[in-house]
C-alpha positions as CSV (number, residue, x, y, z in Angstrom):
1,M,12.8,-17.1,-9.2
2,Y,13.4,-17.3,-5.5
3,D,15.3,-20.4,-4.3
4,Y,15.2,-21.7,-0.8
5,T,18.0,-20.9,1.5
6,D,19.4,-23.6,3.9
7,F,17.2,-22.0,6.6
8,D,14.1,-22.3,4.4
9,A,14.8,-26.0,3.6
10,A,15.5,-26.9,7.2
11,F,12.3,-25.1,8.4
12,V,10.1,-27.0,5.9
13,A,11.8,-30.3,6.6
14,T,11.2,-29.9,10.3
15,R,7.6,-29.0,9.9
16,N,7.1,-32.0,7.6
17,R,8.7,-34.4,10.2
18,Q,6.4,-33.0,12.9
19,F,3.3,-33.4,10.7
20,R,4.3,-36.9,9.7
21,Q,4.3,-37.8,13.4
22,Q,0.9,-36.1,14.0
23,V,-0.6,-38.0,11.1
24,E,0.7,-41.3,12.5
25,R,-0.8,-40.5,15.8
26,R,-4.2,-39.7,14.2
27,I,-4.2,-42.9,12.2
28,A,-3.3,-44.9,15.3
29,G,-6.2,-43.2,17.2
30,A,-3.9,-41.4,19.7
31,L,-5.4,-38.1,18.4
32,T,-9.1,-37.5,17.9
33,E,-10.3,-35.6,14.8
34,D,-11.0,-32.5,17.0
35,E,-7.4,-32.7,18.3
36,F,-6.0,-33.3,14.9
37,K,-7.9,-30.5,13.1
38,P,-5.8,-27.5,14.2
39,L,-2.6,-29.5,13.4
40,R,-3.7,-30.4,9.9
41,L,-5.0,-26.9,9.2
42,M,-1.5,-25.5,10.0
43,N,-0.3,-27.7,7.1
44,G,-2.9,-27.0,4.5
45,L,-5.0,-30.1,5.0
46,Y,-8.8,-29.8,5.0
47,L,-11.5,-32.4,5.5
48,Q,-13.9,-31.8,2.7
49,L,-17.2,-33.3,1.6
50,H,-15.9,-36.6,0.3
51,A,-12.2,-36.7,1.3
52,Y,-9.2,-34.8,2.6
53,M,-8.0,-31.9,0.5
54,L,-4.4,-30.6,0.4
55,R,-3.9,-27.0,-0.5
56,V,-0.4,-26.3,-1.7
57,A,1.0,-22.7,-1.7
58,I,2.3,-21.2,-4.9
59,P,3.7,-17.9,-3.5
60,Y,2.7,-15.0,-5.6
61,G,1.7,-17.5,-8.3
62,T,5.3,-18.2,-9.6
63,L,6.4,-21.6,-10.7
64,G,9.3,-23.1,-12.6
65,S,9.0,-26.1,-14.9
66,R,10.6,-28.4,-12.3
67,Q,7.9,-27.4,-9.8
68,M,5.1,-27.8,-12.3
69,R,6.3,-31.3,-13.1
70,K,6.4,-32.2,-9.4
71,L,2.8,-31.0,-9.1
72,A,1.9,-33.4,-12.0
73,E,3.8,-36.2,-10.3
74,I,1.9,-35.7,-7.1
75,A,-1.4,-35.6,-9.0
76,D,-0.6,-39.0,-10.7
77,R,0.9,-40.7,-7.7
78,W,-1.3,-39.7,-4.8
79,D,-4.5,-38.1,-6.3
80,K,-6.7,-38.8,-9.3
81,G,-4.5,-37.4,-12.0
82,Y,-5.4,-33.7,-11.8
83,G,-5.1,-30.6,-9.6
84,H,-7.3,-27.6,-9.2
85,F,-5.8,-24.1,-9.4
86,T,-7.5,-21.6,-7.1
87,T,-8.2,-17.9,-6.9
88,R,-5.4,-17.5,-4.4
89,Q,-2.8,-18.8,-6.9
90,N,-2.7,-22.2,-5.0
91,I,-3.2,-25.7,-6.2
92,Q,-5.6,-28.1,-4.4
93,Y,-5.6,-31.9,-4.5
94,N,-9.1,-33.1,-3.7
95,W,-8.6,-36.9,-3.1
96,P,-5.4,-37.7,-1.1
97,K,-5.4,-40.4,1.5
98,L,-4.4,-39.2,4.9
99,S,-1.5,-41.7,5.1
100,D,-0.1,-40.3,1.9
101,V,-0.1,-36.6,2.8
102,P,3.3,-36.6,4.6
103,D,4.9,-38.2,1.5
104,M,3.2,-35.5,-0.6
105,L,4.7,-32.8,1.5
106,D,8.1,-34.3,1.3
107,A,7.8,-34.4,-2.4
108,L,6.9,-30.8,-2.5
109,A,9.9,-29.9,-0.4
110,E,12.1,-31.4,-3.0
111,V,11.2,-28.5,-5.3
112,N,11.0,-25.7,-2.7
113,M,7.3,-25.9,-2.1
114,H,5.0,-26.5,0.9
115,A,1.5,-26.2,2.3
116,I,2.2,-24.1,5.4
117,Q,-0.3,-21.3,6.2
118,T,-2.6,-22.2,3.3
119,S,-5.3,-22.5,5.9
120,G,-6.0,-21.5,9.5
121,N,-6.3,-18.2,11.3
122,T,-3.0,-16.8,10.1
123,I,-1.5,-14.8,7.2
124,R,-2.2,-16.9,4.1
125,N,-0.3,-17.3,0.9
126,V,0.7,-13.8,-0.4
127,T,-0.6,-13.2,-3.9
128,A,0.5,-10.9,-6.7
129,D,-0.2,-9.7,-10.2
130,H,0.1,-12.8,-12.5
131,F,1.9,-10.6,-15.1
132,A,4.6,-9.6,-12.6
133,G,7.9,-8.9,-14.1
134,A,6.5,-8.8,-17.6
135,A,3.6,-6.3,-17.8
136,A,4.0,-3.3,-20.0
137,D,2.2,-1.1,-17.4
138,E,4.4,-2.2,-14.4
139,V,5.9,0.3,-12.1
140,A,8.0,-2.4,-10.3
141,D,7.9,-6.2,-10.0
142,P,5.7,-7.0,-7.0
143,R,7.2,-10.5,-6.4
144,P,10.3,-9.4,-4.4
145,V,8.1,-7.6,-1.8
146,A,5.6,-10.5,-1.8
147,E,8.5,-12.9,-1.0
148,L,9.7,-10.5,1.8
149,I,6.2,-10.5,3.3
150,R,6.0,-14.3,3.0
151,Q,9.2,-14.7,4.9
152,W,8.2,-12.2,7.6
153,S,4.7,-13.7,8.0
154,T,5.6,-17.4,8.0
155,D,5.5,-18.8,11.5
156,H,5.4,-15.3,12.9
157,P,4.9,-16.0,16.6
158,E,2.3,-13.2,17.1
159,F,0.2,-14.0,14.1
160,Q,-0.4,-17.8,14.3
161,F,-3.8,-17.4,16.1
162,L,-5.4,-14.4,14.6
163,P,-9.1,-13.6,15.0
164,R,-9.6,-15.0,11.5
165,K,-7.6,-15.7,8.3
166,F,-5.7,-12.8,6.8
167,K,-4.9,-12.2,3.1
168,I,-2.4,-9.9,1.5
169,A,-2.1,-9.1,-2.2
170,V,0.5,-6.9,-4.0
171,S,0.2,-5.1,-7.4
172,G,3.0,-3.4,-9.1
173,A,1.2,-2.1,-12.2
174,T,-1.3,0.7,-13.0
175,Q,-3.9,-1.9,-13.9
176,D,-4.8,-3.9,-10.7
177,R,-4.8,-7.6,-11.6
178,A,-4.3,-8.7,-8.0
179,V,-7.7,-7.7,-6.6
180,T,-5.9,-5.7,-4.0
181,R,-9.1,-3.8,-2.9
182,A,-10.8,-7.0,-1.9
183,H,-8.0,-8.2,0.5
184,D,-7.4,-7.6,4.2
185,I,-4.3,-5.7,3.1
186,G,-3.7,-4.7,-0.5
187,L,-0.4,-3.1,-1.5
188,Q,-0.1,-0.9,-4.6
189,I,3.5,-0.1,-5.6
190,V,3.8,3.6,-6.4
191,E,6.6,5.9,-7.3
192,R,7.0,9.3,-5.7
193,D,9.9,11.7,-6.4
194,R,11.8,8.8,-7.9
195,E,11.3,6.7,-4.8
196,I,9.5,3.4,-4.8
197,G,6.9,3.0,-2.0
198,Y,3.5,1.4,-1.3
199,A,0.0,2.6,-1.0
200,V,-1.5,0.5,1.8
201,I,-5.2,-0.5,1.5
202,V,-6.9,-2.2,4.4
203,G,-10.3,-3.7,5.2
204,G,-11.3,-5.2,1.9
205,G,-12.9,-8.6,1.7
206,L,-15.8,-10.5,0.2
207,G,-17.8,-13.3,2.0
208,R,-21.2,-12.6,3.6
209,T,-20.2,-8.9,4.2
210,P,-18.4,-7.7,1.1
211,M,-16.4,-4.5,1.4
212,I,-13.9,-2.5,-0.7
213,G,-10.7,-1.7,1.1
214,K,-9.8,1.8,2.2
215,V,-6.4,3.6,1.8
216,I,-4.9,3.8,5.2
217,N,-1.6,5.3,4.0
218,D,-0.9,6.5,0.5
219,F,2.9,6.1,0.7
220,V,5.0,3.9,2.9
221,S,8.7,3.6,2.1
222,Q,10.4,0.3,1.5
223,A,12.3,0.7,4.8
224,D,9.0,1.2,6.7
225,L,6.9,-1.4,5.0
226,L,7.3,-4.4,7.2
227,P,7.0,-2.5,10.5
228,Y,3.9,-0.8,9.1
229,L,2.3,-4.1,8.1
230,E,3.2,-5.5,11.5
231,A,1.5,-2.5,13.1
232,V,-1.7,-3.0,11.1
233,V,-1.9,-6.7,11.9
234,S,-1.0,-6.1,15.6
235,V,-3.8,-3.5,15.9
236,W,-6.3,-5.8,14.4
237,N,-5.1,-8.8,16.4
238,L,-6.0,-6.8,19.6
239,L,-9.2,-5.2,18.3
240,G,-10.6,-8.0,16.1
241,R,-13.6,-9.8,17.4
242,R,-13.3,-13.4,18.5
243,D,-16.9,-13.7,19.8
244,N,-18.3,-14.0,16.3
245,K,-16.4,-15.5,13.4
246,Y,-18.6,-13.7,10.9
247,K,-17.5,-10.4,12.4
248,S,-13.9,-11.2,13.0
249,R,-12.2,-10.0,9.8
250,I,-10.4,-6.7,9.6
251,K,-13.0,-5.3,7.3
252,I,-15.5,-5.4,10.2
253,T,-13.0,-3.9,12.6
254,V,-12.3,-1.0,10.1
255,H,-16.1,-0.6,9.6
256,E,-16.9,-0.5,13.3
257,H,-14.0,1.8,14.4
258,G,-13.7,3.9,11.2
259,I,-10.6,4.2,9.0
260,D,-9.4,7.4,10.8
261,D,-9.4,5.7,14.2
262,I,-7.6,2.6,12.8
263,R,-5.1,4.9,11.0
264,A,-4.3,6.6,14.3
265,R,-3.9,3.4,16.2
266,V,-1.7,1.9,13.5
267,G,0.4,5.1,13.6
268,E,1.0,4.8,17.3
269,R,1.8,1.2,17.1
270,F,4.2,1.8,14.2
271,K,6.2,4.3,16.4
272,V,6.7,1.5,18.9
273,I,7.5,-1.2,16.4
274,R,9.7,0.7,14.0
275,P,12.8,0.9,16.2
276,T,12.8,-2.9,16.5
277,F,13.5,-3.3,12.8
278,S,17.2,-2.8,12.4
279,G,17.5,-2.7,8.7
280,I,18.3,-6.3,8.3
281,D,15.0,-6.6,6.3
282,L,16.3,-4.1,3.7
283,A,19.5,-6.1,3.2
284,L,17.4,-9.2,2.8
285,F,15.1,-7.4,0.4
286,D,18.1,-6.6,-1.8
287,E,19.1,-10.3,-1.8
288,I,15.5,-11.2,-2.7
289,K,15.4,-8.7,-5.5
290,A,18.4,-10.3,-7.2
291,A,16.5,-13.6,-7.4
292,F,13.9,-11.9,-9.5
293,A,16.2,-10.3,-12.1
294,P,14.5,-10.5,-15.5
295,P,15.6,-13.2,-17.9
296,A,18.0,-12.5,-20.8
297,F,15.4,-11.4,-23.4
298,R,16.5,-12.2,-26.9
299,E,16.2,-10.0,-30.0
300,G,15.0,-11.3,-33.3
301,S,12.5,-11.0,-36.1
302,T,8.8,-11.4,-35.4
303,A,7.9,-12.1,-39.1
304,I,6.8,-15.6,-38.4
305,Y,4.2,-14.4,-35.9
306,E,3.0,-11.6,-38.2
307,T,2.6,-14.1,-41.1
308,A,0.6,-16.5,-38.9
309,Y,-1.5,-13.7,-37.6
310,K,-2.5,-12.6,-41.1
311,T,-3.0,-16.1,-42.6
312,D,-4.3,-18.3,-39.8
313,P,-7.7,-17.2,-38.4
314,I,-7.6,-19.7,-35.5
315,F,-4.2,-18.5,-34.4
316,R,-5.4,-14.9,-34.8
317,A,-8.4,-15.5,-32.6
318,W,-6.2,-17.0,-29.9
319,A,-3.7,-14.2,-30.2
320,D,-6.4,-11.5,-29.9
321,T,-7.8,-13.0,-26.7
322,N,-5.0,-14.9,-25.0
323,L,-2.0,-12.6,-25.4
324,A,-1.1,-9.5,-23.4
325,P,1.4,-6.7,-24.0
326,H,4.9,-7.4,-22.7
327,R,7.4,-4.8,-21.5
328,A,10.2,-6.2,-23.7
329,P,10.2,-5.6,-27.5
330,G,9.3,-8.6,-29.5
331,Y,7.7,-10.5,-26.5
332,A,4.2,-11.3,-25.4
333,I,2.5,-12.6,-22.3
334,V,0.7,-15.9,-23.0
335,Q,-2.4,-16.8,-21.0
336,I,-3.3,-20.5,-21.2
337,S,-6.9,-21.0,-20.6
338,L,-8.0,-23.8,-18.2
339,K,-11.6,-23.1,-19.2
340,A,-12.2,-25.2,-22.3
341,H,-15.9,-25.2,-22.9
342,G,-17.6,-27.6,-20.6
343,A,-14.5,-28.2,-18.5
344,T,-14.1,-27.6,-14.8
345,P,-12.7,-24.1,-14.3
346,G,-9.1,-24.3,-12.9
347,D,-8.6,-28.0,-13.3
348,A,-5.5,-29.3,-15.1
349,T,-4.6,-32.9,-15.7
350,A,-1.1,-34.2,-14.8
351,G,-0.5,-34.5,-18.5
352,Q,-1.4,-30.9,-19.2
353,M,0.8,-29.8,-16.3
354,R,3.7,-31.6,-17.9
355,V,3.0,-30.0,-21.3
356,M,2.9,-26.5,-19.8
357,A,6.2,-27.3,-18.0
358,D,7.8,-28.4,-21.2
359,L,6.5,-25.3,-23.1
360,A,7.8,-23.0,-20.4
361,E,11.2,-24.6,-20.7
362,R,11.3,-24.4,-24.5
363,F,9.7,-21.1,-25.1
364,G,9.2,-19.2,-21.8
365,H,12.5,-18.8,-20.0
366,D,11.4,-21.6,-17.6
367,E,8.7,-19.4,-15.9
368,L,5.0,-20.0,-15.3
369,R,2.4,-18.1,-13.3
370,I,-0.9,-19.1,-11.8
371,S,-3.5,-16.3,-12.1
372,H,-6.2,-15.6,-9.6
373,E,-8.6,-16.2,-12.5
374,Q,-7.6,-19.9,-12.4
375,N,-5.5,-19.9,-15.6
376,V,-1.8,-20.4,-16.3
377,I,0.5,-17.8,-17.6
378,L,3.8,-18.0,-19.6
379,P,5.0,-14.5,-18.9
380,H,7.9,-14.3,-21.3
381,V,7.5,-15.7,-24.9
382,H,9.1,-14.3,-27.9
383,K,6.6,-13.6,-30.7
384,S,8.5,-15.7,-33.2
385,D,7.8,-18.8,-31.0
386,L,4.0,-18.2,-30.7
387,P,2.8,-20.1,-33.7
388,E,4.7,-23.3,-32.6
389,L,3.6,-22.8,-29.0
390,H,0.0,-22.4,-30.1
391,A,0.2,-25.6,-32.2
392,E,1.5,-27.5,-29.1
393,L,-1.3,-26.1,-26.9
394,K,-3.9,-27.2,-29.5
395,K,-2.7,-30.8,-29.3
396,H,-3.4,-30.9,-25.6
397,G,-6.7,-29.1,-25.3
398,L,-5.0,-25.9,-23.9
399,A,-5.6,-23.5,-26.8
400,T,-9.1,-22.3,-26.0
401,A,-9.3,-18.7,-27.2
402,N,-11.5,-17.3,-24.4
403,I,-9.5,-15.3,-21.9
404,G,-11.7,-12.5,-20.6
405,L,-14.7,-13.8,-22.4
406,I,-18.0,-15.2,-21.0
407,S,-16.7,-18.7,-20.7
408,D,-13.5,-17.7,-18.8
409,I,-15.5,-18.1,-15.6
410,I,-14.1,-18.1,-12.0
411,A,-15.9,-20.8,-10.0
412,C,-15.4,-22.3,-6.6
413,P,-15.6,-26.1,-6.2
414,G,-19.2,-25.8,-4.7
415,M,-21.1,-28.9,-3.6
416,D,-19.0,-31.2,-5.8
417,Y,-16.3,-31.0,-3.2
418,C,-16.7,-28.4,-0.4
419,A,-18.3,-29.2,2.9
420,L,-19.4,-25.6,3.3
421,A,-21.1,-25.2,-0.1
422,T,-24.9,-24.9,-0.3
423,A,-25.2,-25.1,-4.1
424,R,-23.3,-26.4,-7.2
425,S,-20.9,-24.0,-9.0
426,I,-19.0,-26.2,-11.4
427,P,-22.0,-27.5,-13.4
428,V,-23.4,-23.9,-13.7
429,A,-20.1,-22.7,-15.1
430,Q,-19.9,-25.6,-17.5
431,Q,-23.4,-25.0,-18.8
432,I,-22.9,-21.3,-19.3
433,A,-19.6,-21.9,-21.2
434,T,-21.2,-24.6,-23.3
435,R,-24.4,-22.6,-24.0
436,F,-22.6,-19.5,-25.3
437,D,-20.2,-21.6,-27.3
438,E,-23.3,-23.1,-29.0
439,L,-24.7,-19.6,-29.6
440,K,-21.3,-18.5,-31.1
441,L,-21.7,-15.2,-29.2
442,E,-18.6,-15.0,-27.1
443,H,-16.5,-12.8,-29.3
444,E,-19.4,-10.6,-30.1
445,I,-20.1,-10.1,-26.4
446,G,-16.4,-9.3,-25.7
447,D,-15.1,-8.6,-22.2
448,L,-17.4,-10.1,-19.7
449,K,-16.3,-11.6,-16.4
450,I,-18.7,-14.1,-14.7
451,K,-17.8,-15.3,-11.2
452,I,-19.7,-18.1,-9.4
453,S,-19.7,-19.0,-5.7
454,G,-21.5,-22.0,-4.2
455,C,-22.0,-20.4,-0.8
456,I,-21.9,-17.1,1.0
457,N,-18.1,-17.4,1.7
458,A,-17.6,-16.1,-1.9
459,C,-14.6,-18.2,-2.8
460,G,-15.6,-17.6,-6.4
461,H,-15.4,-13.8,-6.0
462,H,-19.0,-13.4,-7.3
463,H,-19.3,-10.0,-5.6
464,V,-16.7,-8.5,-8.0
465,G,-17.9,-10.2,-11.2
466,H,-19.4,-8.2,-14.0
467,I,-22.1,-10.8,-13.5
468,G,-21.9,-12.5,-10.2
469,I,-23.8,-15.7,-9.3
470,L,-24.3,-16.9,-5.7
471,G,-25.7,-20.3,-5.1
472,L,-27.7,-20.7,-1.8
473,D,-29.9,-23.3,-0.2
474,R,-33.6,-22.3,0.0
475,A,-35.5,-24.9,2.0
476,G,-33.4,-27.7,0.6
477,V,-33.5,-26.3,-3.0
478,E,-30.7,-24.6,-4.9
479,N,-31.3,-21.0,-5.5
480,Y,-29.0,-18.7,-7.5
481,Q,-28.8,-14.9,-6.8
482,I,-27.4,-12.6,-9.5
483,T,-25.4,-9.5,-9.0
484,L,-24.4,-7.0,-11.7
485,G,-21.7,-4.3,-12.0
486,G,-19.0,-5.8,-9.8
487,D,-15.4,-5.0,-10.6
488,H,-12.1,-6.4,-9.2
489,T,-9.7,-3.8,-10.7
490,Q,-8.4,-0.4,-9.5
491,D,-12.0,0.8,-10.0
492,A,-13.2,-2.0,-7.7
493,A,-17.0,-2.2,-7.0
494,I,-19.3,-4.6,-5.3
495,G,-22.0,-5.9,-7.6
496,E,-25.7,-5.0,-7.0
497,R,-28.2,-7.7,-6.5
498,T,-30.8,-7.9,-9.2
499,G,-33.7,-9.3,-7.1
500,P,-35.1,-12.8,-6.3
501,G,-32.9,-15.7,-7.2
502,F,-33.4,-18.4,-9.8
503,A,-33.7,-22.2,-9.6
504,Y,-30.9,-24.4,-10.9
505,D,-32.8,-25.0,-14.2
506,E,-33.6,-21.3,-14.6
507,I,-30.1,-19.8,-14.1
508,I,-28.8,-20.3,-17.6
509,P,-31.8,-18.8,-19.3
510,A,-31.5,-15.9,-16.9
511,I,-27.9,-15.2,-17.9
512,E,-29.0,-15.4,-21.5
513,R,-31.6,-12.7,-21.0
514,I,-29.0,-10.4,-19.3
515,V,-26.5,-10.9,-22.2
516,Y,-29.1,-10.3,-24.9
517,A,-30.2,-7.2,-23.1
518,Y,-26.6,-5.9,-23.1
519,L,-26.3,-6.6,-26.8
520,D,-29.4,-4.5,-27.4
521,L,-28.5,-1.7,-25.0
522,R,-24.8,-1.1,-25.8
523,E,-24.0,2.0,-27.8
524,S,-21.4,0.2,-30.0
525,P,-19.6,-3.2,-30.1
526,E,-16.7,-1.4,-28.4
527,E,-18.8,-0.6,-25.3
528,S,-18.2,-3.4,-22.7
529,F,-20.8,-5.0,-20.5
530,L,-19.5,-3.2,-17.5
531,A,-19.4,0.2,-19.3
532,T,-22.9,-0.3,-20.5
533,Y,-24.1,-1.2,-17.0
534,R,-22.4,1.9,-15.5
535,R,-23.9,4.1,-18.1
536,I,-27.6,2.9,-17.9
537,G,-27.8,1.3,-14.5
538,M,-29.7,-1.7,-13.2
539,A,-33.3,-1.0,-14.3
540,P,-33.1,-2.1,-18.0
541,F,-31.3,-5.3,-17.0
542,K,-33.8,-6.0,-14.2
543,A,-36.7,-5.6,-16.6
544,A,-35.1,-8.0,-19.1
545,L,-34.4,-10.4,-16.4
546,Y,-37.7,-10.6,-14.6
547,E,-40.4,-9.1,-17.0
548,K,-39.3,-11.2,-19.9
549,A,-39.2,-14.3,-17.7
550,E,-42.8,-13.6,-16.7
551,A,-43.7,-13.2,-20.4
552,Y,-42.1,-16.5,-21.3
553,A,-43.9,-18.2,-18.4
554,A,-47.2,-16.8,-19.6
555,E,-46.7,-18.2,-23.1
């Protein structure tokens, strides 16, 4: 893991001192809320529906046990005993008192963490594949380059007042688990003639105008990456619209000018910028890479795992859904579900955080990851430790065997917390998970990703859900639109809207009708929902969704 240098520590400490003074001035009335707003946003502090919310950066989703314990301490000491892990691999505290926030930031600094650039019109927390450094299909670990980008973008003088927020994601594997094509910039690590480089994708994004990013350059060398990224952001910073925040994102700029024009402008800007990069960044990159050296993987028998898998059906169900292949022999990647049936997706109590920290220390080479799917990953666990690990997870409500299944739902906070939300998300997610657990259909259904947003801003990524749900306000009444066929992977696609939306009390039966239609229409149990949808299209699902609803109403 990357450790702060003296410069990093001093920078964060200075920012925290400045913000403490700004908070004191706000509480004393020397600053109005309007004057305070840009200052708090620079430090990750939002004013939500009921209280302030502090969003803490977890760069590229990587944590150690010491950091996870500190997050638990903060939850207990200054919040309500839990935190919410987000789709940008951050953690949010929903109930801090303004007077306590400076102390929270100082506590974070003790373990090399901060909340800088988790909000505002700047380059946000850089995200990456949550299996980084462990995945069997990985070309290269994306975390070193994500850290390099974090350092380049933090407090960058040109990029603190961009037209709008700007998000970067990095994937180092053949399977895109970082949703790179739905980001302002997505980087895919590629290898060409034994040289590692980056395919650069620009103009992706969700929200009210969802778009899939386009490849602007299929190979940028390591030496050229930072100046090329700076050229992209610089071009958008000049071209990006500031007259309309809904048209300010780079996806709109790319759409209005065309990818060829943007590519040419970036190329010209790159020629100017490139000579200003002296190569110091490459030396720094080598230092950063050393911080992400793989742990000392151990050898040993996996007989204990194999015996448990054969004899314990509960363990076997968990292993089948929650484990992923590891690049090292005898190891597995463990996905800890924060989606127990009926729970709030992404929430973890302080006690659960401490348990996961302990387990990472005991079994996982002291590493944890936060996934964009709002779960926690132990990336390096020897298979011989899995039965004992599973038993510990069961004791603390963390052994739900549902990764990738219908109850493993991404959901934004919705109207329970967010001032921008127009409908509830969390209760809908809870009811879907509970209903299909009651029906005992999850494992028969198989891979099915539901994503729910409580407003058009799409923080729940509903556009790229196999089934997407968007909650809206229709004349003061919650109305839920459904989209089908979305995909966040390397085959990224925006879901297609089925038709008219459904009332709050109609949305769960509507999802049931879609699922039952899929079970009837698939060619075999091995054909996933997304594969079935791509084979037969919208029409059969639309008929099941609306015609059957009319038939039920007539009865």
